[in-house]
C-alpha positions as CSV (number, residue, x, y, z in Angstrom):
1,M,-1.1,56.1,-88.6
2,R,-1.5,53.5,-85.8
3,N,-2.2,49.8,-86.5
4,F,-5.2,48.3,-84.7
5,A,-3.7,45.6,-82.6
6,C,-0.6,43.4,-81.8
7,A,0.1,40.3,-79.7
8,L,2.8,40.9,-77.2
9,V,4.4,37.7,-75.8
10,L,6.3,38.2,-72.5
11,G,9.1,35.7,-72.3
12,G,10.6,33.6,-75.1
13,Y,11.3,30.2,-73.6
14,V,9.4,27.1,-74.9
15,N,6.0,28.4,-73.7
16,G,6.5,31.8,-75.3
17,Y,7.6,30.2,-78.6
18,C,4.6,27.9,-78.6
19,I,2.3,30.9,-78.2
20,I,4.1,32.6,-81.1
21,R,3.8,29.5,-83.4
22,E,0.0,29.2,-82.7
23,L,-0.7,32.8,-83.4
24,Y,1.4,32.8,-86.5
25,E,-0.4,29.7,-87.8
26,K,-3.7,31.5,-87.3
27,G,-2.6,34.4,-89.4
28,V,-1.7,37.0,-86.7
29,E,0.9,39.2,-88.4
30,D,1.9,41.6,-85.6
31,I,3.6,39.3,-83.0
32,I,6.1,41.0,-80.7
33,L,8.3,39.3,-78.2
34,L,9.5,41.1,-75.0
35,D,12.1,39.5,-72.8
36,S,14.9,40.3,-70.4
37,I,17.3,37.9,-72.1
38,R,18.0,36.7,-75.7
39,S,15.8,33.6,-75.4
40,L,15.3,31.0,-78.1
41,A,12.0,32.6,-79.4
42,S,13.9,35.8,-80.1
43,F,15.6,34.0,-83.0
44,S,12.2,33.1,-84.6
45,N,11.3,34.4,-88.1
46,K,7.6,34.5,-86.9
47,I,8.0,37.6,-84.8
48,K,7.8,41.1,-86.1
49,K,10.0,42.7,-83.4
50,F,12.0,41.7,-80.3
51,L,12.2,44.0,-77.3
52,L,15.1,43.4,-74.9
53,V,14.0,45.1,-71.6
54,Q,14.5,44.7,-67.8
55,M,11.6,43.0,-66.1
56,N,10.6,45.7,-63.7
57,P,7.6,48.0,-63.5
58,I,9.2,51.1,-64.9
59,S,10.7,49.3,-67.9
60,I,7.5,47.4,-68.6
61,V,5.3,50.5,-68.6
62,R,7.8,52.5,-70.7
63,S,7.9,49.7,-73.4
64,L,4.2,49.3,-73.5
65,K,3.6,53.0,-73.9
66,D,6.1,53.1,-76.7
67,L,4.3,50.2,-78.4
68,H,1.0,52.1,-77.9
69,R,2.2,54.8,-80.2
70,N,2.0,52.2,-83.0
71,Y,-0.9,50.1,-81.9
72,E,-4.3,51.0,-80.5
73,K,-4.6,47.7,-78.6
74,I,-2.0,45.4,-77.1
75,V,-2.9,41.8,-76.2
76,L,-0.6,40.5,-73.5
77,F,0.5,36.9,-73.1
78,P,2.5,36.4,-69.9
79,T,4.5,33.2,-69.5
80,D,5.7,33.2,-65.9
81,D,4.3,34.2,-62.5
82,H,6.7,37.1,-62.0
83,Q,5.3,38.7,-65.1
84,I,1.8,38.4,-63.7
85,E,2.9,40.2,-60.5
86,L,4.4,43.0,-62.6
87,L,1.3,43.4,-64.7
88,H,-0.8,43.5,-61.5
89,E,1.4,46.2,-60.1
90,V,1.1,48.4,-63.2
91,Y,-2.5,47.5,-64.1
92,D,-4.0,50.9,-63.7
93,E,-1.4,52.5,-65.9
94,I,-1.8,50.2,-68.9
95,S,-5.3,48.7,-68.7
96,S,-6.8,51.4,-71.0
97,F,-4.8,50.1,-74.0
98,C,-3.7,46.6,-73.0
99,F,-5.7,43.4,-72.7
100,I,-4.4,41.8,-69.5
101,P,-5.5,38.2,-69.3
102,F,-6.5,37.8,-65.6
103,N,-8.9,39.0,-63.0
104,N,-7.1,41.9,-61.4
105,D,-9.5,41.9,-58.4
106,N,-8.5,38.5,-57.1
107,I,-5.2,37.6,-58.9
108,V,-3.1,38.0,-55.7
109,E,-5.4,35.8,-53.7
110,V,-5.8,33.0,-56.3
111,S,-2.1,32.8,-56.9
112,S,-1.6,31.4,-53.3
113,K,-1.6,27.6,-53.3
114,A,-3.0,27.7,-49.8
115,Y,-6.1,29.6,-51.1
116,Q,-6.4,27.2,-54.0
117,Y,-6.8,24.3,-51.6
118,E,-9.3,26.3,-49.5
119,C,-11.4,26.7,-52.6
120,C,-11.1,23.0,-53.3
121,D,-12.7,22.3,-49.9
122,K,-15.6,24.7,-50.7
123,L,-16.1,23.2,-54.2
124,G,-15.8,19.6,-53.2
125,I,-12.7,18.9,-55.2
126,P,-10.1,16.5,-53.6
127,H,-6.6,17.6,-52.8
128,P,-3.6,16.2,-50.8
129,I,-3.5,16.5,-47.0
130,S,-1.7,19.8,-46.5
131,A,-0.6,22.4,-44.0
132,S,0.0,26.1,-44.4
133,I,3.4,27.2,-43.1
134,Q,3.4,30.9,-42.5
135,T,5.5,31.3,-39.3
136,V,8.3,29.4,-37.6
137,H,5.8,27.9,-35.1
138,D,3.8,26.4,-38.0
139,L,6.7,24.0,-38.7
140,A,5.2,21.9,-35.9
141,K,2.3,21.1,-38.3
142,L,4.7,18.9,-40.3
143,R,4.5,16.3,-37.6
144,N,0.9,15.6,-38.6
145,L,1.8,14.8,-42.2
146,S,3.2,11.5,-43.4
147,Y,6.5,11.3,-45.3
148,P,7.3,12.0,-48.1
149,I,6.3,15.6,-47.9
150,I,6.6,18.2,-50.7
151,I,7.1,21.8,-49.6
152,K,6.4,24.7,-52.1
153,P,6.3,28.4,-51.6
154,V,2.7,29.7,-51.8
155,K,3.8,31.5,-54.9
156,R,6.8,31.4,-57.2
157,Y,9.7,33.2,-55.7
158,D,12.5,31.2,-57.3
159,I,12.3,33.3,-60.5
160,I,13.5,36.5,-58.8
161,N,15.3,35.0,-55.7
162,S,17.7,32.2,-56.4
163,R,17.8,31.3,-52.6
164,V,14.2,30.2,-52.7
165,F,13.5,26.7,-54.1
166,R,10.6,25.9,-56.4
167,S,9.8,22.7,-54.5
168,I,11.6,20.4,-52.0
169,V,10.8,16.9,-51.0
170,L,11.4,15.6,-47.5
171,R,11.5,11.8,-47.4
172,S,12.4,11.4,-43.7
173,H,12.8,13.2,-40.4
174,N,16.6,13.5,-41.2
175,D,15.7,15.5,-44.3
176,M,13.5,17.7,-42.2
177,S,16.3,18.3,-39.7
178,D,18.7,19.3,-42.5
179,C,16.2,21.8,-43.9
180,A,14.7,23.2,-40.7
181,T,17.2,26.1,-40.3
182,Y,16.9,27.1,-43.9
183,L,13.1,27.1,-43.7
184,K,13.1,29.2,-40.6
185,D,15.4,31.7,-42.3
186,M,12.9,31.9,-45.3
187,L,9.9,32.2,-43.0
188,R,11.5,35.1,-41.1
189,T,11.9,37.0,-44.4
190,G,8.1,36.8,-45.0
191,I,8.0,33.8,-47.4
192,S,5.2,31.4,-46.7
193,F,5.0,27.7,-47.7
194,L,2.5,25.0,-48.3
195,A,3.4,21.5,-47.2
196,S,1.6,18.5,-48.7
197,E,1.8,14.8,-48.5
198,V,3.2,13.4,-51.8
199,I,0.6,11.5,-53.7
200,P,2.0,8.0,-54.6
201,G,2.9,7.5,-58.3
202,D,5.4,8.8,-60.8
203,D,5.1,11.8,-63.2
204,S,2.9,9.9,-65.6
205,C,0.0,10.2,-63.3
206,I,-0.5,14.0,-63.8
207,Y,-3.5,15.3,-65.7
208,A,-4.5,18.9,-66.6
209,Y,-7.5,20.9,-67.7
210,V,-6.7,24.0,-69.7
211,G,-9.4,26.5,-70.4
212,Y,-9.9,30.1,-71.5
213,R,-12.6,32.0,-69.5
214,S,-13.7,35.4,-70.7
215,R,-14.4,38.4,-68.5
216,C,-18.1,37.9,-68.9
217,G,-17.7,34.4,-67.3
218,S,-18.0,32.1,-70.3
219,I,-15.5,29.3,-70.9
220,L,-14.9,29.8,-74.6
221,N,-12.6,26.9,-75.3
222,E,-11.0,24.1,-73.3
223,W,-8.9,20.9,-73.6
224,T,-7.5,18.2,-71.3
225,G,-4.3,16.3,-71.4
226,K,-1.8,14.1,-69.5
227,K,1.9,14.6,-68.7
228,L,3.9,11.5,-69.6
229,S,7.2,12.7,-68.0
230,Q,8.8,15.7,-66.4
231,Y,12.3,17.1,-66.0
232,P,14.5,16.8,-64.0
233,D,12.3,14.5,-61.8
234,E,8.7,13.8,-61.1
235,F,8.3,17.3,-59.5
236,G,9.8,19.2,-62.4
237,V,8.5,20.7,-65.6
238,F,7.2,19.3,-68.9
239,S,9.2,16.8,-70.9
240,S,6.5,14.8,-72.7
241,A,2.7,14.9,-72.8
242,S,-0.4,13.4,-74.6
243,N,-3.9,14.5,-75.4
244,Q,-5.6,11.8,-73.3
245,A,-7.4,12.4,-70.0
246,P,-10.7,11.2,-68.4
247,E,-13.8,13.3,-68.4
248,I,-13.7,14.0,-64.7
249,I,-10.6,16.2,-65.3
250,R,-12.7,18.5,-67.5
251,Q,-15.5,18.6,-64.9
252,Q,-13.3,19.4,-62.0
253,G,-11.3,22.0,-64.1
254,R,-14.5,23.8,-65.2
255,K,-15.7,23.9,-61.6
256,L,-12.5,25.5,-60.4
257,L,-12.4,28.2,-63.1
258,E,-16.0,29.1,-62.5
259,G,-15.9,28.8,-58.7
260,M,-12.8,30.8,-58.3
261,D,-13.8,33.4,-60.9
262,L,-10.6,32.9,-62.9
263,V,-10.1,34.9,-66.2
264,G,-7.8,34.1,-69.1
265,I,-5.9,30.9,-69.7
266,N,-5.7,28.8,-66.6
267,E,-4.5,25.3,-65.9
268,P,-5.5,23.2,-62.9
269,E,-3.3,20.1,-62.5
270,F,-4.4,16.9,-60.9
271,K,-2.6,13.8,-59.8
272,Y,-4.3,10.4,-59.7
273,D,-4.3,8.8,-56.3
274,E,-4.7,5.0,-56.6
275,R,-5.4,4.7,-52.9
276,D,-8.9,6.2,-53.2
277,Q,-9.2,6.4,-57.0
278,K,-9.5,10.2,-56.9
279,Y,-7.9,12.9,-59.1
280,K,-6.5,15.4,-56.6
281,L,-5.6,19.0,-57.4
282,T,-1.8,19.7,-57.0
283,E,-1.8,23.4,-58.2
284,I,-3.4,25.9,-60.5
285,N,-1.2,27.6,-63.1
286,L,-2.6,31.0,-64.1
287,R,-0.9,31.4,-67.5
288,S,0.3,29.5,-70.5
289,M,2.7,26.6,-69.8
290,M,5.4,24.9,-71.8
291,W,3.3,22.0,-73.0
292,H,0.2,24.0,-74.0
293,R,0.9,23.5,-77.7
294,M,-0.7,20.2,-77.1
295,G,-4.1,21.9,-77.2
296,N,-3.4,23.4,-80.6
297,L,-2.1,20.1,-82.0
298,S,-5.4,18.4,-80.9
299,G,-7.6,21.1,-82.4
300,V,-8.1,23.7,-79.7
301,S,-6.4,27.1,-80.1
302,L,-6.6,28.8,-76.7
303,Q,-4.0,31.5,-77.5
304,Y,-5.9,32.5,-80.6
305,T,-9.1,32.3,-78.6
306,Q,-7.7,34.9,-76.2
307,Y,-6.5,37.1,-79.0
308,L,-10.0,37.1,-80.6
309,D,-11.8,37.7,-77.3
310,A,-9.4,40.6,-76.5
311,L,-10.4,42.3,-79.8
312,S,-14.2,41.5,-79.2
313,R,-14.3,39.2,-82.2
314,T,-16.5,36.1,-82.5
315,C,-14.7,33.0,-81.2
316,K,-15.8,29.7,-82.5
317,A,-16.1,26.8,-80.1
318,Q,-13.6,24.0,-80.9
319,R,-13.7,20.3,-80.1
320,Q,-10.6,18.5,-79.0
321,E,-9.4,15.5,-81.0
322,R,-9.0,12.4,-78.8
323,K,-9.3,9.5,-81.2
324,R,-5.6,9.8,-82.1
325,H,-3.1,9.6,-79.3
326,I,-0.8,12.6,-79.9
327,H,2.5,12.9,-78.1
328,L,4.2,16.3,-77.6
329,V,7.9,15.9,-76.8
330,Y,10.5,18.4,-75.7
331,L,13.4,16.4,-76.9
332,K,16.0,18.4,-75.0
333,H,14.4,17.4,-71.6
334,E,13.9,13.8,-72.8
335,L,17.7,13.5,-73.6
336,L,18.6,15.1,-70.3
337,N,16.3,12.7,-68.4
338,L,17.9,9.8,-70.3
339,L,21.3,10.9,-69.0
340,N,20.2,11.8,-65.5
341,R,17.4,9.5,-64.4
342,R,17.9,5.8,-63.7
343,H,16.0,3.2,-65.7
344,Y,14.5,5.9,-67.9
345,V,15.1,4.1,-71.2
346,R,11.7,2.5,-71.3
347,N,10.0,5.8,-70.7
348,F,12.1,7.5,-73.4
349,V,11.1,4.9,-75.9
350,R,7.4,5.0,-74.9
351,N,7.2,8.8,-75.1
352,I,8.8,9.1,-78.6
353,F,8.3,5.8,-80.5
354,H,4.6,5.1,-79.8
355,W,2.1,4.1,-82.5
356,G,0.4,7.6,-82.8
357,P,1.9,10.9,-84.1
358,T,4.7,12.5,-82.2
359,R,5.2,16.3,-82.4
360,W,8.2,18.3,-81.2
361,A,7.9,21.3,-78.9
362,V,10.6,23.4,-80.6
363,W,11.2,21.9,-84.0
364,D,9.8,23.8,-87.0
365,L,11.1,23.1,-90.5
366,Y,10.4,26.6,-91.6
367,D,11.9,28.3,-88.5
368,V,15.0,26.3,-87.5
369,K,17.0,28.9,-85.6
370,P,15.2,28.5,-82.3
371,F,15.8,24.8,-82.5
372,L,19.5,25.2,-83.3
373,V,20.0,27.7,-80.5
374,D,18.2,25.5,-78.0
375,Y,20.3,22.4,-78.9
376,C,23.5,24.3,-78.9
377,R,22.7,25.1,-75.3
378,L,22.0,21.4,-74.8
379,V,25.5,20.6,-76.0
380,S,26.9,23.1,-73.6
381,I,24.9,21.6,-70.7
382,F,26.2,18.1,-71.7
383,I,29.8,19.3,-71.7
384,R,29.4,21.1,-68.3
385,R,27.5,18.4,-66.5
386,Y,27.8,15.0,-67.9
387,L,31.2,14.6,-69.7
388,P,33.7,13.2,-67.3
389,L,37.0,15.0,-67.4
390,G,38.9,11.7,-67.4
391,M,37.3,10.8,-70.7
392,I,38.2,14.2,-72.2
393,R,41.8,13.8,-70.9
394,R,42.2,10.4,-72.5
395,V,41.1,11.5,-76.0
396,L,42.5,15.1,-76.1
397,P,46.1,16.4,-75.8
398,T,46.9,18.6,-72.8
399,S,46.3,21.9,-74.5
400,L,42.8,20.9,-75.8
401,Y,42.1,19.3,-72.5
402,R,42.6,22.6,-70.7
403,L,40.4,24.3,-73.4
404,A,37.7,21.7,-72.7
405,L,37.9,22.6,-69.0
406,R,37.5,26.2,-69.8
407,L,34.4,25.4,-71.9
408,K,32.9,23.7,-68.9
409,G,33.6,26.8,-66.8
410,V,36.2,24.9,-64.7
411,V,39.5,26.7,-63.9
412,A,42.1,24.0,-62.9
413,R,45.5,25.6,-62.0
414,K,49.0,24.2,-62.5
415,G,49.7,20.6,-61.4
416,C,46.1,19.5,-60.8
417,C,45.2,15.8,-61.4
418,L,41.5,15.2,-62.1
419,S,40.2,11.7,-62.9
420,R,36.5,10.7,-63.1
421,V,35.3,14.0,-61.8
422,R,32.0,15.5,-62.9
423,F,31.2,19.2,-62.6
424,A,27.7,20.6,-62.5
425,G,28.9,24.1,-63.4
426,K,31.7,26.6,-62.8
427,A,34.5,25.7,-60.4
428,T,38.0,26.8,-59.4
429,I,40.6,24.2,-58.5
430,E,43.9,25.7,-57.1
431,P,47.4,24.2,-57.8
432,Y,48.4,20.7,-57.1
433,C,45.0,19.3,-56.1
434,R,44.4,15.6,-56.7
435,L,40.8,14.6,-57.2
436,I,40.3,10.9,-58.0
437,G,36.8,9.5,-58.4
438,D,36.0,5.9,-57.5
439,P,33.5,5.6,-59.1
440,I,33.1,9.4,-59.4
441,V,33.6,12.7,-57.6
442,R,30.6,15.0,-58.2
443,I,31.2,18.8,-57.7
444,G,28.4,21.3,-57.8
445,S,28.3,24.8,-59.3
446,N,30.5,27.7,-58.1
447,V,32.7,25.4,-55.9
448,Y,36.2,26.6,-54.8
449,I,38.9,24.1,-53.8
450,N,42.2,25.5,-52.5
451,A,45.7,24.2,-53.1
452,F,47.1,20.7,-52.2
453,C,43.7,19.0,-51.5
454,H,43.4,15.3,-52.0
455,F,40.0,13.6,-52.6
456,L,39.5,9.9,-53.3
457,G,36.4,7.8,-53.7
458,D,32.6,8.3,-54.1
459,I,32.3,12.0,-53.0
460,E,29.6,14.6,-53.7
461,I,30.1,18.3,-53.0
462,G,27.1,20.7,-53.3
463,D,26.9,24.2,-54.9
464,N,28.7,27.3,-53.6
465,T,31.0,25.3,-51.3
466,M,34.5,26.5,-50.3
467,I,37.2,24.2,-49.3
468,G,40.5,25.4,-47.8
469,P,44.0,24.2,-48.6
470,Q,45.5,20.8,-47.8
471,C,42.1,19.1,-47.0
472,I,41.7,15.3,-47.3
473,I,38.4,13.6,-48.1
474,W,38.4,9.8,-48.4
475,D,35.5,7.5,-48.6
476,R,37.4,4.5,-47.3
477,D,39.3,3.0,-44.4
478,H,41.4,-0.2,-44.0
479,R,40.0,-3.1,-42.1
480,I,42.2,-3.7,-39.0
481,S,41.6,-7.3,-38.0
482,R,44.6,-8.5,-35.8
483,H,44.6,-11.9,-37.6
484,K,45.9,-10.5,-40.9
485,L,48.4,-7.9,-42.0
486,I,46.7,-4.5,-42.5
487,R,48.2,-4.0,-45.9
488,E,46.6,-7.3,-47.0
489,Q,43.1,-6.4,-45.8
490,T,40.4,-4.8,-48.0
491,Y,38.9,-1.3,-47.7
492,V,35.6,-0.4,-46.1
493,K,34.0,2.2,-48.4
494,T,31.0,4.5,-47.7
495,P,30.2,7.6,-49.8
496,V,30.9,11.1,-48.5
497,Y,28.3,13.9,-49.0
498,I,29.0,17.6,-48.5
499,G,26.0,19.9,-48.8
500,S,25.6,23.3,-50.5
501,D,27.1,26.6,-49.1
502,V,29.5,24.7,-46.8
503,W,32.8,26.3,-45.7
504,I,35.6,23.9,-44.8
505,G,38.8,25.4,-43.3
506,A,42.4,24.5,-44.0
507,N,43.9,21.0,-43.1
508,V,40.5,19.4,-42.5
509,T,40.2,15.6,-42.8
510,I,36.8,14.1,-43.6
511,L,36.5,10.4,-43.2
512,K,34.2,7.8,-44.9
513,G,30.4,7.9,-44.6
514,V,30.3,11.5,-43.3
515,R,27.4,13.8,-44.3
516,I,27.9,17.5,-43.8
517,G,24.6,19.5,-44.0
518,Q,23.9,22.6,-45.9
519,G,25.5,25.8,-44.7
520,A,27.8,24.1,-42.2
521,V,31.2,25.5,-41.2
522,I,34.1,23.2,-40.4
523,G,37.0,24.8,-38.4
524,G,40.6,24.5,-39.6
525,G,42.4,21.3,-38.6
526,A,39.3,19.4,-37.7
527,V,38.9,15.6,-38.2
528,V,35.3,14.9,-39.2
529,T,34.3,11.4,-38.2
530,H,30.5,11.8,-37.8
531,D,27.6,13.7,-39.6
532,I,27.5,17.5,-39.1
533,P,24.0,19.0,-39.1
534,A,23.1,21.9,-41.4
535,Y,24.0,25.5,-40.4
536,T,26.2,24.5,-37.5
537,V,29.9,25.3,-36.7
538,A,32.1,22.3,-35.9
539,V,35.7,22.2,-34.7
540,G,38.2,19.8,-33.1
541,N,39.5,16.3,-33.3
542,P,37.1,14.6,-33.6
543,A,34.9,17.4,-34.8
544,K,32.1,18.4,-32.5
545,V,29.4,21.0,-33.0
546,L,30.3,24.2,-31.3
547,K,27.3,26.4,-32.1
548,R,24.6,27.0,-34.7
549,R,25.0,29.8,-37.3
550,D,22.9,32.9,-36.6
């Protein structure tokens, strides 16, 4: 005999776990998690079953049909944009027994940020000055915008394609020159972008309206809130939030949901622009986000509202509590911000130790496994990214030091000397390399450094870079005044920066102050004395640009 209904949460990161907690607290017994990895919510004791499947149309349909043998109705809760695309693709196959929380007739259109801004113009809602970038020729439109400029894909591609960024900020014309070739490559593959002027202000100026709109066009419940901080920077994802927002956020949010005919849980985000005192739309998220537990904590249960509406049950209107200032904190992101962002101590104290109640995004006294799993991963991130190898070497014997390197994903061969080096991820250092940070050498993920290299000074190397044998990178030169012995004169120091996806050949020397752009290739034996643009090939002594990469 089949049960009547179940709640199926797609994705078990923080937003998925918050959905599970709210439904469980409201008495929903049949909560099932479906994900492509063993995420933190898969360890929860609040779910009835965990399904590990590949996120593709065939696997999704097969899993839903298997569940349909046990349940007459399946209420879906997607947690990322890729899942929404998959559900749209298989809509006709599953809509007879699944409640799919979006308007299938316009979901592709409304997911485009360019279309969202067009709707703002029609509805009279302010938004940043923007330009739609769909072809290589459209890059000329960036000249009409003032720096800094933020560029985002019109929809989220970074979930399924690691080459595509979530957002990138261009602060000067030099940044634009470095990224131009990369943007052209992406545009030629059919990916479109939206470029907007950055609204002044930090990540504490972001407000949101979150509402659930039924298929019949009624907004059944809603709440508003404010982000206090984001991770890893002001253009990142939720770190802390509160339940305070001005009334105009609710008015503009309702106007967007109704004017764009949005269905399900939707979240328009606004940023306050102190130049004209307006709250301007930055984007509309078409599903539950990481910080949406704030609504439940302040008296509005949107996830449960969707569940009741899907089953055609009466849904009671709820009023959000605003008298108490409630803070929702994802402590993992707050700790990482404290380590990674300058002058963040004051924000950290403000977000956590304020006079109102503070609630934690993952912590649950009666369901501690997700918390433990999440913070074990935090320890791993800390070891990989933030613990200098020099510190490890001073406190550990050689055998344990090599084990610590392995835990960080770093393979250092025989005879390597590493001091004040910070790794962002996995790396391979071949024999007899000498890397001395002054103050630090920063090395990105998946970097390969061949044998007998010597690095000294303030040096940063981007992700996926390859460096050939016997290369020298120094951030300093001697002063050479004729009035004093050279050996008695001080150094002139300027940091060296090497971008991501760079290939440096054998016996290359890179001198102080050089910046090598992303995707550049440096021929063997070159002496690099000046900046090398992105996606170029440079050779010679001194190194000169030979051609651009195709």
